[in-house]
C-alpha positions in Angstrom: -222.3 57.6 295.7 -223.5 57.8 292.1 -221.1 57.3 289.2 -221.8 60.9 288.2 -220.8 62.4 291.5 -217.8 60.1 292.1 -216.1 61.5 289.0 -216.1 65.1 290.2 -215.7 64.5 293.9 -212.2 63.2 293.4 -209.2 65.3 292.3 -209.1 66.3 288.7 -205.8 66.6 287.1 -204.9 68.3 283.8 -202.1 66.8 281.8 -200.6 67.1 278.3 -202.4 64.8 275.9 -200.4 62.0 274.3 -201.0 60.1 271.1 -202.8 57.2 272.8 -205.5 59.7 274.0 -206.5 60.3 270.3 -209.4 57.8 270.3 -210.9 59.0 273.6 -210.7 62.6 272.5 -212.3 61.8 269.1 -215.1 59.9 270.9 -215.7 62.8 273.2 -216.1 65.2 270.3 -218.4 62.9 268.3 -220.6 62.1 271.3 -221.0 65.7 272.4 -224.6 66.6 273.0 -224.0 70.1 271.7 -223.6 68.6 268.2 -226.8 66.7 268.0 -229.6 67.4 265.5 -228.7 70.0 262.9 -225.1 70.2 264.2 -224.4 66.5 264.0 -222.8 66.6 260.5 -220.1 69.0 261.8 -218.5 66.3 264.0 -219.7 63.1 262.3 -216.3 62.4 260.6 -214.2 64.6 263.0 -211.0 63.0 264.2 -208.5 64.2 266.8 -205.5 62.2 265.6 -202.1 61.6 267.1 -200.6 64.0 264.6 -202.9 66.8 265.8 -202.0 66.1 269.4 -198.3 66.2 268.6 -198.6 69.4 266.6 -200.6 71.5 269.1 -200.8 72.0 272.8 -203.6 69.6 273.7 -204.4 69.1 277.4 -206.9 66.7 279.0 -208.8 66.9 282.3 -208.6 63.5 283.9 -210.7 62.2 286.9 -210.6 58.9 288.7 -213.5 56.7 289.5 -213.9 53.1 290.7 -212.9 51.9 287.3 -209.7 53.9 286.9 -209.0 57.2 285.3 -211.2 58.8 282.7 -210.9 61.8 280.3 -213.5 64.3 281.4 -212.6 67.0 278.9 -209.9 68.6 276.8 -208.7 71.7 275.0 -206.4 72.5 272.2 -204.3 75.7 272.2 -202.8 76.8 268.9 -200.1 79.5 269.3 -199.8 80.7 265.7 -202.1 82.4 265.3 -203.2 82.3 269.0 -206.5 80.4 269.2 -208.5 78.1 271.4 -209.2 75.5 268.7 -211.1 72.9 270.6 -212.7 72.7 274.0 -215.0 69.8 275.0 -216.3 68.5 278.3 -218.1 65.1 278.5 -221.8 65.7 278.6 -222.3 63.8 281.9 -220.0 66.1 283.9 -220.9 69.5 282.3 -221.9 72.1 284.9 -219.4 70.9 287.4 -216.5 73.4 286.8 -214.4 71.3 284.4 -214.8 73.7 281.5 -213.8 76.6 283.8 -210.8 74.6 285.0 -209.7 73.9 281.4 -210.1 77.6 280.5 -208.0 78.7 283.5 -205.3 76.2 282.5 -205.5 77.4 278.9 -205.0 81.0 280.0 -202.0 80.0 282.1 -200.4 78.1 279.2 -201.1 81.1 276.8 -199.5 83.5 279.3 -196.4 81.3 279.7 -196.1 81.3 275.9 -196.3 85.1 275.8 -199.8 85.2 274.3 -202.0 88.1 275.6 -205.1 87.4 273.3 -206.7 84.2 272.0 -209.4 83.9 269.4 -212.3 81.4 269.7 -214.7 80.6 266.9 -217.5 79.3 269.0 -220.1 76.7 268.4 -223.5 78.4 268.9 -224.5 76.4 272.0 -221.2 77.2 273.7 -221.4 81.0 273.5 -222.9 81.5 276.9 -220.3 79.4 278.5 -217.5 81.4 276.9 -219.1 84.6 278.1 -219.3 83.3 281.6 -215.6 82.4 281.6 -214.5 85.8 280.3 -214.5 85.8 276.5 -215.9 88.8 274.7 -217.5 88.8 271.3 -215.4 90.4 268.5 -217.3 89.4 265.4 -218.9 86.7 263.3 -217.3 84.0 261.1 -219.5 83.4 258.1 -220.8 80.0 257.2 -218.6 77.8 255.2 -220.9 75.2 253.5 -221.0 72.3 253.4 -218.7 71.8 256.4 -220.3 74.5 258.6 -223.5 75.8 257.1 -224.2 78.4 259.8 -222.5 81.6 261.0 -220.5 81.3 264.2 -219.6 83.9 266.8 -216.0 84.9 267.1 -214.8 85.7 270.6 -211.6 86.6 272.3 -210.0 85.8 275.6 -207.7 88.6 276.9 -204.9 87.0 278.9 -203.8 89.3 281.6 -200.1 89.2 282.7 -199.5 87.4 286.0 
């Protein structure tokens, strides 16, 4: 079995992130293929620190392989105002349902917190993914140079009651 398939053929668990996950989450963000080329500057100095993990609802998808457990992706849910702040899946396991699993978990967490709508300011290459998992476009967030020199789509998840 290839290393790629062994990661997703075993159970994937989602757990609350802890401070010691900070380095792995930062690495996942900075290595994201969606932020190469013209987008690279947006994540070059980005850091998911222990303070961020403690302040927000950050959850990680973890899979096991022959070398132990590995973070496959993560998301961050901010409750005030309700927003999906971050969602990343490791490049080598994209297209295998991990992002969809994280979104379903995020919606469950939002519902449990009494949230019925969540904003997402999307990175341009992620818009199609968000549409496929149920987000609808609500507007555009204008560029904010030099940090983000391009306009970004604003979307919304509607979280139905259970």
